[in-house]
Each structure stands twice: as C-alpha cells, then as structure tokens.
N, C-alpha and C positions, 0 to 999 in steps of 0.2 A: 503493500498500500503505499509506500514511503514515496515512488516515484508515479504517484496520480494526481495530477490537478484536478481540484473539486470545486463547483458552483453550489453554493448553499442560498436558495431565495427566501425572503422573508426574512434576512441575516439579522434584523434588528428586534426581532421576537424573543420570547423565551427560549424557544427548542433551537433556534435557528443561532441565538446568541450562544447557546449554551453549546452547540455543536460546533461552532466556531472554536471555541477557548479547549475543547476537546480533542479536538483535529490537528491543533494548529502542527505539533509538534510528531503528528502521525502519517503526514501526507507532505508532498513535494510543495504545494500551492494552494493557497483559499482564496477563493473569490467571494465576495459576499456581494449579493444583489437586495436592497431594499427602496421603499418611497420614501421612506423619512432619511434624512440626513444622520449619517451616526459618526461619532466624534472619534477623532485619529487616537484620542487618548483611550476610548473602550477597545478599538481595534489594534492599535499596534503598528507597526512597520512594517510588517512581514504579512499583514492580511490586504489582498487589494479590494476595493470597495466601489463598485457601479450604482451609482443613485438611479435608480429608473422603476417604472411602472409596470408590473407585470402583465399589462394589456399591452404595451410597446414593443409590436413583433420586433421592431428594427434593433432596437437595443437589445432585446432578448437574444438574437441571432448575434451581437457583438460579446454578448457577455458569456456563452457558451463555447466560442472559438477556442480551441486549445485545451479544451475540459474532457476529461474521460468517466466523469460521475457528477450526474445533476441530483442535489439532495432539496426536492421541492416542499420546502413547509412555510409557504408562502400560504397565507389564508385570509380572509374578512372577518370582523370579528361579529360577535353575534349579533352585538348594536348595530351593524348595518344595515343599511336600506336593503332589503328583499334584490331589487335590480342592480345594489353595488355588489352584492353576495355573490348574484350569479355570474357580474361580469369578472369579477377578481379572481373566483374559484371556477371558473368553469370555462372563460373565454381566455384567463391566465394562463390556465392549465392545459388550456388545446396549446395556446402560442408558445409556450415554453417546450411542449410537447414536440412540436412542429420544428422548433430553434433546433431543440438539441437530437433530432433526428438529421437535420440538413448538415450538422455540424459532426455526424459520427460519435457521437457521444455513446461510452458501452456501457453504462448502466444509469438508470433511472429510478430514485425513490422518492417513492408519494408517501406523505405525511397526511392521511384521510382523518375518520375519528370513528368511535363508537357508536356514535349517534346516527350513521346509516343503517342501524336495525329498529331507530324508533323503541318502541316499549315493548318488549320482550313477551311471549306467551310462554316460554320456558327458559330455564336457566340451567348450565350454563350455556351462552351463546357460542356456534361454532362457526367457522366462515361462510358453509353453505345455507346458514339462517335467511331466510329473504330479506332482502333490503325495501325497509319500508319508513324510512326517516320521518319525522314530522317534524316542520319547520322551516325555514328557508336556507340555515344553513346547512341540515343534514340533507337538504334536496341537490343540495347545490355540491355536497362530497359526491354524492351517488351519481351524479351526472359524469364529475369529475373522473372517477374511478372508471366509468364505463370508456372513457377517451383515453386512459389508462391500458385497458383491456385493448384495446383497439389497437393501439401501439405496440403492445404485447404479441397481440395476433399475426402481428408483420413478420416479426420474428430479427428485427436488424440490431433491437435494443433491448438489452434485460431491463425490466420493469418489477418492480417490487413494488407494493401498497402496502402500508401500516395502518393498521385500525386500531390505536390507541384508545384508553381510558383515560381521564383528564390527569393531568402533570402534575406533581406536586414536586417536592424537594427545595432544596437549595436555589436560593433566587427567584423561588416562583411566588408572584403577587397577585394582583388580580382580586378577584372575591378573596381568595385566602391572604390576602394582605389585610383585609378587613377585619376578616377574623384576628388576625395575630394582633392586631393594634388593640381588637376588643379583650383579648386575653391578658395582652400585656400590662392593660389598662384593671385589671381584676373585673372586669363587667361581666354580668351572666350573657350568657349567649342563646340566644331566642333559637327554637328547631321547632320543625313543622313536624308535627306526629310523633310517635313514641321511638324512633330512631333502631327498631327493633329488625328492620331490613338490612340485609348484606349488600355493600356496593363496593367493588372494586375503584382503584386508583390505581395509577402507577409512575414511581418516580423517575426522576429524568434521566439519573443516571443508569436506570436500567433500560430505558429508551435508548442513550446512547450506543450503549452496549450492543441493543438490536440493529442498528442500523450501521455499525460498524463490521458486523457478521454478513450485512448484505452487500457490503463494499467489498468482501475479501471471498467467499464462498463460492463454488463454481454455480454455471447459471443455472442447472436445472434443479437448484434447492431453491435460489431465491427468486426465480420466476415465476411470482403468483403473490396471492393474498395473506396475509398473518396479522391474527389479534394480537394484541399487546396489554398486560395489566398485571397488577400485584401477582404473586402466589399467594401469600400467606393475607388476610384480611379479617375481620370479624365485622361485627354489625355496626353500624355508623356511630352508636350510641358508644359502644366499645374503642372503638380507633379514638372517637373525639374526647373522653373520657382519659384513654391514655395520653393524649395532649395536655390536657386541663392538669392531670396529676402532675407530670414534668412540670408545667411552667409552675406551679405551685403559688398562684396570684389571686386563690380566692374563686375564678371565675367558674360557676357552676349552669347546668345546662335546664332551660326553662322552656319546656314543652308546650306548644303553641296547637291548637284544634286546627286541622287541615282546613277547613271551613268555618270562618269566613276568612282565615290567613290569606288561600292563595287568593281569592276574590281579592282583596285588597290590595294585595303583592301585584296584581295584574291592572288594577286602576292607576296605581303608583308608576308602574311601567309605561303605559301609555302616555302619564303625562311627563315622563321623563324627567322625573325628580330622585328614582329611584333606582341605582347601578342592578340590582339583581334582576333577570331576565328569566322567561318562560322556561327557559334550557335548563335551569338550574333548580326552582321550585317547585315545577309541576312534577319532576321525578324524583326527588328528594326523598319521596316514601318507597321508591320501587327496589324489587329484588333485581341487582342488576349486576351481573358477571359474565364474563367472557370465559372461553373454553382457551386454553393456551396451549395447550398439548401440541398442535402445528408447529410453531414457532421453536417449539421445546424440541421435538422429534426433527424436524427438518432443518433448520437452524444450526440447535444445539444452544439455544436462549436459556439461560436461567436466569429468572429476576431475584435479586436478593433483597431489597427491600419492601416491607410489608409496609400497609395503609399507615400505621401508627410510626413505625420508625421515620418513613417520609414525612409525615406532618410533624414531627417533632425536628428533624433536621432543617426544613421550612422554617420553624419557627427560632430555632437556634441561626441561622441565618439573618433571618430578620431582625433579632434583637442587635445584631452585632453592625448591622448596616442602614438601619430605620433612620437615623437623623441624615442620609445622606441619596436620600430615595425621593426621585420622582414622580409628580403625578402625570396619568396619561391612561390612553387606552389598550397599551400592551400588558401582556400577562411579566411583564419586567417592571411595571410600573404600579403606584400605588391609584385606585379608581377614585374617582370623587365618590362621598359619603352620601351627598345628597343629603336627604328627609333621615338617611340613617344616623348622621349625626346627632339628630333630635332625639332619635329611637333609642341611643346607644346612653344619654343622659336617662332615660326612663330605667335603665338596666343596670 
C-alpha cells in the first residue's frame, strides 16, 4: 500500500479527516477533496488539497488523475434540502465514479449507510436484506449504491460498498457533542422510551481498519457490499449508563414517553430551532443491529471496540479538546443547540 496514491472525498468531514490522519504514513500520497476550505494547519504539508464541489465533474477528473484508490466519503448531511441531498449523494457519486473510470482508478470504496435498510422487520440485518430506507438521505444512498453496482458490473474497477452504523469514538461530535456537553455539566439526559432496545454503533477506528482491508485485499474479496458495526453492544440504556458511570458527573437518564415527545420534536425540527432530526428520534426506540459475518469471513475484519468503550473514548477526546472546538454542520464540529440550550437548563 506504500506505493498507492489515494483520493478521499469529503475530507473535511469526521470520517474523511480521520482517514487522512490514519493513512498519511501508510500510502505514497493523499489527496483530499472537499467543498469547504481546510486549513493547512489541519492538513500538514504532505497532504494535497483540492477545494471542489463533488458535483463539479471537470474538477473531479483533475482530482482523480494519477490516483489508484478513491475513497468516496462525501455525503450531504441529513439537514440538507432533499434536492441538495440527491444532487450531492447521487449526482456527485455518478460524477466521481465516471471520473474514476476515465482515469483508470483501480479501486473505489464507497461509504454508504445502514439507513438504506429502513426500519427492519428482523435483526440482525444481512447484506441481502431489501433496501427500503425511509427519508431523503437513505433514498439517495440507495440510488448511489445502484450506481456503484453498475460500475462494478463493468469489471474495470473494484468497487467496495460499506454500510456502516453511525460512527462514534475519538473526534466524533455532532449530536454526540451535545450529549458530551450535557454530561460534562452534570445535566440529566432526556431519553425517549425505556432504552431496553439494542442498537449497534461503530467505532471510527474499526471503520478505518475495514477501509484499509478493502485497499489491500484481492479483488474477489473486496468487490461487493459489507455491513460494518460493533460486535459487542448492550441495550441503549446499558451503553449510556456505562458512559455516565465513567464520567462521574452526576448525570442520570430521564425517560420520556414516546408520545408526545416525538410529536414535539417533529414540530421543533420543522421550525428549524432544534438540531435533532427524525432520522435520530424516530428510530431511537427500535431494535437495530447488523450482521457483520460477511465482513469478518471475507475481509478478515474484526471490530475491537464495544459501543460503551467507543462512547467513553469519544467523551475522553471531548474533554481534552472542548475548549478548541468550532461550531459547524460537520460531525467534527459542535452543532448549535438551538432550543436545546433552554431545555438543558431545565434538566
């Protein structure tokens, strides 16, 4: 892998930025592509940066020149307008696939999402489960995966698709940043439902290892679709209690009834005064788990971190860095709390 040149799209996001730092000593050259500017202090001298929109085909052709591996981690956030989500996630994926094919890229790794499965009727979910994601984000990811399948069928480029559960661990903020802030201040944590349902997450370090394997293993192994998720996890209440016990700030879980809580959150989301979105609160009380046997058996991937340990790792990182964190829309940033700032005072 030392002689490979790699392009990472969405390099300013949580996963893309983590990938950059993970790979910079493992490959010959890293090129980062992101719509938003990234400071040289964050990148370092050895990283090449191209500021470009994933929908700009001409710039993507330039970005993929001389590259052997493309890791397509760019994705529109759930807060995007549905039309923007479609253009970024579908048209953007179409563009980067075509540019990669034109420049004879050897491997293409697409980071999809477990949301493509929608609300499952049985768990754990295997890769052959029907794709019936709900909401614009999941629908756009399904469409993007079909484009990856079409490219894979041509046989000119190895195409790996990963369907990960939500990322957590060191450096992960977004919604989790709000959780960590409340815990640091000893605030009680409002929770919808009883928390008895089991729900996998995924440590970013384990994600990076899966991507590394997709970069080095033979084509027959990586040319397909793989679920990624933690192997060790309890129910949501147990995992959250492990974090609260570790923090030792006095925070406790306060259970809220599903109705009218979800109804109120939906109204607040429509009013754009709350950072929580339906993709979070609508499924928080569901049993959600993926089968990771395919990734284990074919890729030899073995996730190490449990849900609880990943949450603790993320909280430790937050405590060490909270004074220097900026606000923004990326999962590397703190979200604006909006009305939750007032709610926090009540808890």
